[in-house]
C-alpha positions as CSV (number, residue, x, y, z in Angstrom):
1,M,246.4,-208.7,140.1
2,I,244.0,-206.2,140.6
3,S,240.1,-207.4,140.8
4,T,237.6,-206.0,138.1
5,R,235.6,-204.5,140.8
6,T,238.8,-202.6,141.8
7,A,239.8,-201.5,138.2
8,L,236.2,-200.1,137.7
9,A,236.3,-198.0,140.6
10,A,239.6,-196.7,139.5
11,L,238.2,-196.2,135.9
12,A,235.1,-194.4,137.6
13,A,236.9,-191.7,139.7
14,F,239.0,-191.0,136.4
15,V,236.2,-190.5,134.4
16,C,234.6,-188.4,137.1
17,L,237.6,-186.5,137.3
18,A,237.8,-185.9,134.0
19,A,234.3,-184.8,133.7
20,H,234.3,-182.5,136.4
21,P,238.1,-181.2,136.9
22,V,239.1,-179.6,140.4
23,S,240.6,-176.4,140.2
24,A,242.6,-174.7,142.8
25,A,241.3,-171.7,143.9
26,P,244.3,-168.7,143.0
27,I,247.1,-168.3,145.2
28,T,246.6,-164.5,146.6
29,N,248.8,-162.9,149.3
30,P,246.8,-160.1,151.3
31,P,246.8,-156.6,150.6
32,T,248.9,-153.9,152.9
33,A,246.4,-151.1,154.5
34,D,248.6,-148.1,155.6
35,P,246.5,-145.7,157.0
36,G,249.1,-142.9,157.2
37,G,250.0,-140.7,160.5
38,P,249.6,-140.5,163.4
39,Y,248.4,-137.4,162.9
40,Q,247.6,-134.1,165.1
41,G,245.4,-131.2,164.5
42,L,243.8,-128.5,166.2
43,P,240.1,-128.2,167.2
44,G,237.6,-127.6,164.3
45,M,240.6,-128.4,161.6
46,A,239.8,-130.9,159.0
47,I,242.3,-133.3,158.7
48,L,243.3,-135.5,155.5
49,L,243.4,-138.7,156.3
50,D,246.0,-140.5,153.4
51,G,245.4,-144.1,152.5
52,S,247.4,-143.8,149.4
53,D,250.5,-145.8,150.4
54,S,248.5,-149.5,150.7
55,S,249.6,-152.2,148.3
56,D,248.9,-155.2,147.1
57,P,252.1,-157.3,146.5
58,D,250.5,-159.1,143.5
59,G,249.3,-155.7,141.9
60,D,245.7,-156.6,142.1
61,A,243.7,-153.8,142.3
62,I,242.4,-152.7,146.3
63,T,239.3,-151.1,147.8
64,F,239.1,-149.0,151.0
65,A,237.1,-148.8,153.6
66,W,237.6,-146.6,157.0
67,D,236.5,-146.6,160.3
68,I,237.0,-142.9,161.0
69,N,234.4,-142.6,164.5
70,N,235.7,-145.9,165.8
71,D,232.3,-147.9,165.9
72,G,234.0,-151.3,164.2
73,L,231.8,-150.8,160.7
74,F,234.6,-149.8,157.8
75,T,231.1,-147.7,156.2
76,D,232.5,-144.1,156.8
77,S,234.5,-143.9,153.4
78,T,235.4,-145.8,150.3
79,S,238.0,-143.1,149.5
80,P,241.9,-143.7,149.7
81,M,242.2,-139.8,151.0
82,P,239.3,-139.0,153.0
83,V,239.0,-136.1,155.4
84,F,238.5,-136.2,159.2
85,T,237.1,-133.4,160.9
86,I,237.8,-132.6,164.7
87,G,235.2,-131.0,166.7
88,P,235.1,-127.5,167.7
89,A,235.1,-128.1,171.0
90,A,237.9,-131.4,171.2
91,A,239.6,-131.0,173.9
92,L,243.5,-131.1,173.9
93,G,245.2,-134.2,174.1
94,T,242.0,-136.3,172.8
95,V,242.9,-138.9,170.7
96,Y,241.1,-140.5,167.8
97,Q,241.7,-144.0,166.5
98,I,241.0,-144.6,162.8
99,A,241.2,-147.8,160.9
100,L,241.5,-149.0,157.6
101,R,240.9,-152.2,155.9
102,V,242.2,-152.4,152.2
103,T,240.6,-155.5,150.6
104,D,242.0,-157.1,147.2
105,T,239.7,-158.2,144.5
106,F,240.1,-162.2,146.1
107,G,238.8,-160.6,149.2
108,A,242.3,-160.8,150.9
109,N,242.3,-157.9,153.2
110,D,244.3,-156.4,156.0
111,V,243.1,-153.8,158.8
112,R,245.8,-151.2,160.1
113,A,245.1,-148.3,162.7
114,T,246.2,-144.4,163.4
115,T,245.3,-141.9,165.4
116,V,244.3,-138.2,165.4
117,T,245.5,-136.3,168.6
118,V,244.2,-133.2,169.4
119,V,246.9,-130.4,170.1
120,G,247.2,-126.5,171.0
121,E,249.5,-126.0,168.4
122,L,251.0,-127.9,165.5
123,P,254.3,-128.2,165.1
124,P,256.7,-126.4,162.4
125,T,257.7,-128.6,160.0
126,A,258.0,-127.0,156.6
127,V,257.1,-123.1,155.0
128,P,255.9,-122.0,151.6
129,E,258.0,-119.8,150.0
130,P,257.2,-117.9,147.2
131,A,258.9,-118.5,144.2
132,S,257.0,-116.1,141.7
133,L,253.7,-114.6,141.3
134,M,251.4,-114.3,137.8
135,L,247.9,-112.4,138.0
136,L,245.3,-114.1,135.9
137,G,242.5,-111.5,135.5
138,I,240.6,-111.6,138.1
139,G,242.6,-113.6,140.3
140,A,246.1,-114.0,141.4
141,V,248.1,-118.1,141.2
142,A,251.0,-118.4,143.4
143,V,253.6,-121.1,142.7
144,L,255.3,-122.1,146.0
145,R,258.7,-124.1,147.1
146,R,258.6,-125.7,149.9
147,R,261.9,-125.0,152.9
148,S,262.4,-126.7,155.8
149,L,262.6,-125.2,159.3
150,Q,266.1,-125.2,160.5
């Protein structure tokens, strides 16, 4: 048999929970950062970093925070595609460490790193081939196709 005291304690706990329900935090999966790369560039060259393949498996919106100058602070850019400019006097073979942190709306985050390497010349990847040319007043617009080098 349950004592009156135990019954009253159980009833008080039930009333307290009913008045102040406990809600569970939403279940969220962390996003995945994808800083692209690795990148290569010539001294003085501007490199377009591309974090646009970063994603969240739950479809949550994500924000971008880059550490481009490798100081450990993710305050250099909030763009998905910031620009990193190699110093004009950078020595060949210099490797710059760059990190991207993406955060979803619930605060879950992921950090991934990539590199930019200073090279003497860029490897050939594709050559634009003019498909047509239209003259528009003072300027010209070229429509380009890409073809792979074989």
